[in-house]
ROGUKOL-277484 format. One line per field, with one value per residue (C-alpha): x, z, y; residue in three letters; residue number from 1. Coordinates in steps of 0.02 Angstrom, whole numbers, plus 32768, in hexadecimal, padded with zeros to 4 digits. Example, Ala and Ser with C-alpha at 12.3 -4.5 7.8 and 13.67 -1.06 7.14 Angstrom:
2
c1: [8267/82AC]
c3: [8186/8165]
c2: [7F1F/7FCB]
residuo: [ala/ser]
num: [1/2]
END
This chain:
219
c1: [C4ED/C4A0/C3F6/C3D7/C368/C3F5/C472/C3FA/C3DC/C496/C4BF/C43C/C484/C535/C4FB/C4AB/C54A/C5BC/C5DE/C616/C56A/C4AE/C461/C3AB/C3A8/C3F7/C38E/C3CF/C396/C3EB/C3D6/C443/C4C1/C4D5/C4AD/C45A/C46F/C400/C3D7/C438/C4CF/C522/C5CB/C636/C68E/C5E7/C5BA/C660/C64E/C59E/C5E2/C674/C5FF/C592/C62A/C65D/C5C2/C5D8/C584/C588/C5BB/C5B4/C579/C51E/C532/C4AD/C4AF/C4AB/C508/C49A/C506/C4B0/C482/C516/C594/C585/C627/C663/C6C5/C766/C765/C74D/C7D7/C854/C830/C838/C8E2/C923/C8E2/C938/C9DC/C9D4/C9AB/CA1E/CAA4/CB06/CA7F/CA10/CA76/CA2C/C976/C8F5/C851/C7B8/C719/C66E/C5D8/C627/C655/C710/C774/C826/C89D/C956/C9D2/CA24/CA92/CA32/C97C/C98B/C9B0/C914/C8AC/C900/C8CC/C817/C817/C857/C7B5/C739/C73A/C735/C692/C626/C65E/C5CE/C62D/C6DE/C715/C7C5/C813/C8C8/C930/C9BB/CA5B/CAA2/CB5E/CB69/CB44/CAA6/CB0C/CB52/CAA3/CA5E/CAF1/CAE5/CA29/CA36/CABF/CA55/C9C1/CA2D/CA66/C9B6/C95E/C8B4/C8BF/C8C4/C946/C91F/C86F/C8A0/C8F5/C949/C954/C9AF/C9AB/CA16/C9DC/C92D/C912/C884/C860/C7FD/C7CB/C75C/C76A/C709/C6CA/C6B4/C73C/C7B9/C78A/C7AA/C84E/C888/C85C/C8B2/C94E/C951/C941/C9D6/CA4D/CAB4/CA7E/C9CA/C955/C8B5/C872/C7E3/C7A4/C74A/C75B/C6B9/C67F/C64C/C628/C648/C5BE]
c3: [7A88/7A9E/7A51/79D6/7A58/7AD8/7A59/7A20/7AD4/7AF8/7A56/7A7F/7B2E/7AE7/7A71/7B02/7B67/7AE5/7AFD/7A47/79F6/7A12/79FF/79F8/7939/7927/7916/793C/78F7/790E/78A5/78BF/7922/7897/78D0/7857/7883/782E/784D/784B/789C/7888/7844/780C/78B3/790A/7886/78A1/795F/7956/78F3/796A/79FF/79B2/798F/7A46/7A7B/7A9F/7A21/798F/78F1/7879/7865/77D0/77E7/7782/77F0/7784/77A2/77A9/77B3/7829/77E6/77FE/77EB/772E/76D7/7626/75D2/75BF/7679/76A4/762B/7676/7727/76F0/769E/773A/77AA/7742/7742/77FF/7814/778B/7767/76F0/76A0/7683/75E9/7595/75C6/7569/75AE/7540/7585/7530/7591/7636/75FA/760A/759E/75D0/7545/7535/756C/7614/7659/76F7/7725/77C0/774A/76E3/7782/77CA/7735/7749/7806/77F0/7792/7813/7886/77FC/77EE/7753/7712/76E3/76AD/768B/75FD/761C/757B/75B2/7577/75D3/7573/75B4/75C6/7616/75E0/760A/7673/76DC/76F3/7731/77A8/77F2/780D/785F/78D3/78FE/7929/79A0/79F8/7A09/7AAB/7A61/79D1/79DA/7952/7953/7911/787B/77D6/7765/76A8/7644/7587/755C/75D1/75E4/7688/76B5/776C/7799/7839/78D0/795F/79FE/79DC/795C/79B6/79A0/78E8/78CF/792F/78BC/7825/786E/7891/77DF/7798/7801/779E/771B/7667/768C/7609/7634/76C3/76A5/7753/774A/7804/7854/78FE/796F/7A1F/7AAD/7B22]
c2: [CC25/CCD2/CCF8/CD86/CDD9/CDDA/CE1D/CEA6/CEDB/CEE7/CF42/CFC6/CFD5/CFE7/D070/D0CE/D0B9/D109/D1C4/D1DA/D1EB/D1FD/D151/D18E/D18F/D0E2/D044/CF94/CEED/CE44/CDA8/CD0F/CD74/CDF6/CEA6/CF21/CFD9/D05A/D110/D1B3/D206/D2B0/D27C/D1E8/D1DA/D1B8/D136/D0DD/D0E2/D098/D005/CFF0/CFEF/CF66/CEF9/CEFD/CE9D/CDE3/CD70/CDEB/CD8C/CE1F/CED3/CF21/CFDC/D038/D0D4/D171/D215/D2B0/D34B/D3CA/D475/D4E7/D45A/D451/D485/D4A5/D419/D480/D4A6/D3EE/D3BD/D438/D3FC/D345/D35C/D3B4/D328/D2A3/D303/D30F/D256/D212/D294/D222/D1B7/D250/D27A/D1E0/D1FD/D265/D2A7/D2C1/D312/D316/D35A/D328/D279/D259/D1E2/D1B4/D17B/D150/D0CA/D0A5/D01B/CFEB/CFCB/D03A/D0CB/D0A4/D09A/D135/D19F/D167/D17D/D22F/D258/D21A/D2B2/D334/D395/D38F/D2E4/D272/D1D7/D195/D123/D0E3/D09F/D0B6/D022/CFC8/CFA3/CEFC/CEE5/CE38/CD84/CD23/CCA9/CD38/CD7F/CCD8/CCC0/CD6F/CD64/CCB8/CCF9/CD91/CD20/CCBB/CD5B/CD9F/CD6F/CD9D/CD1F/CC61/CC40/CB86/CBA3/CC11/CBE7/CC67/CC59/CCE0/CCF3/CD87/CE10/CDC5/CD68/CCF1/CCC8/CC2B/CBD3/CBF2/CC6E/CC91/CD41/CDCA/CE2D/CD9E/CD90/CE4A/CE40/CDB5/CE1F/CEB8/CE51/CE0E/CEBD/CEF5/CE86/CEE3/CEC4/CE8F/CEDA/CE7C/CE12/CD99/CD6F/CCC8/CCA6/CC6A/CCA5/CC14/CC59/CBE0/CBAE]
residuo: [met/arg/thr/asp/thr/glu/ile/glu/arg/asp/val/lys/ala/glu/leu/arg/trp/ser/pro/asp/phe/asp/glu/thr/asp/ile/ala/val/lys/val/asn/gly/gly/val/val/ala/leu/thr/gly/phe/val/arg/asn/leu/tyr/glu/arg/phe/gln/ala/glu/thr/ser/ala/lys/arg/val/ala/gly/val/ala/gly/val/ala/asn/asp/val/gln/val/arg/val/pro/leu/gly/asp/gly/arg/ala/asp/pro/glu/ile/ala/arg/glu/ala/val/ala/ala/ile/lys/thr/thr/leu/pro/ile/ala/ser/glu/his/ile/lys/val/leu/val/asp/glu/gly/arg/val/thr/leu/glu/gly/lys/val/glu/trp/gln/tyr/gln/arg/glu/gly/ala/glu/asn/ala/met/arg/arg/leu/lys/gly/ile/arg/ser/ile/glu/asn/val/ile/gln/ile/ala/pro/arg/val/ser/ala/thr/asp/ile/glu/arg/gln/ile/ala/gln/ala/phe/arg/arg/asn/ala/glu/val/asp/ala/arg/ser/ile/thr/val/asp/ala/arg/gly/gly/glu/val/thr/leu/arg/gly/lys/val/arg/ser/trp/thr/glu/arg/glu/glu/ala/gln/arg/thr/ala/trp/ser/ala/pro/gly/val/thr/arg/val/ala/asn/glu/ile/ala/val/ala/pro/gln/gly]
num: [1/2/3/4/5/6/7/8/9/10/11/12/13/14/15/16/17/18/19/20/21/22/23/24/25/26/27/28/29/30/31/32/33/34/35/36/37/38/39/40/41/42/43/44/45/46/47/48/49/50/51/52/53/54/55/56/57/58/59/60/61/62/63/64/65/66/67/68/69/70/71/72/73/74/75/76/77/78/79/80/81/82/83/84/85/86/87/88/89/90/91/92/93/94/95/96/97/98/99/100/101/102/103/104/105/106/107/108/109/110/111/112/113/114/115/116/117/118/119/120/121/122/123/124/125/126/127/128/129/130/131/132/133/134/135/136/137/138/139/140/141/142/143/144/145/146/147/148/149/150/151/152/153/154/155/156/157/158/159/160/161/162/163/164/165/166/167/168/169/170/171/172/173/174/175/176/177/178/179/180/181/182/183/184/185/186/187/188/189/190/191/192/193/194/195/196/197/198/199/200/201/202/203/204/205/206/207/208/209/210/211/212/213/214/215/216/217/218/219]
END
């Protein structure tokens, strides 16, 4: 079992290693394997990459990302300009589903609304926002309209786990109620836990994933 001191050291090293952001304004604290990130970055993409970097470190059981976005002088933009660019980015990323997605912007804070059929479309709309300048935060309230039964959802997720070399299907149970899925069990790392969640979200008709999988590192 790795100590909090070891995890904190490696998270800081991983942040320094990443070329996607300047880590000098980010502070790291670890308690019980849970990493708390605080400080400031220039845009949402850097905030997301800092969190992703922390999750790669062995022994991390969770990440609380409290890093704030401070838009540099000169990068501030009017809401209508942000909205136009956001709509264009979604149309490029999701040419069909974009017709069912609305973008609202208030003082640089973006809200995504509408309905789509797949989780990857919901995520795609949010990911399309991360590199746009001037955005301070994103609230994604896009809903997923399920078209399959709970039994089909459970079966498809279980089959996907068995195909996935990064997930030990024997250690995870799947319970679907309508489009809401609950994952339980134990895995070896935070990365495996996230992969299980990502796999569950990939099933058609899933509207929510409650990830109750525990991380129990070996050794």
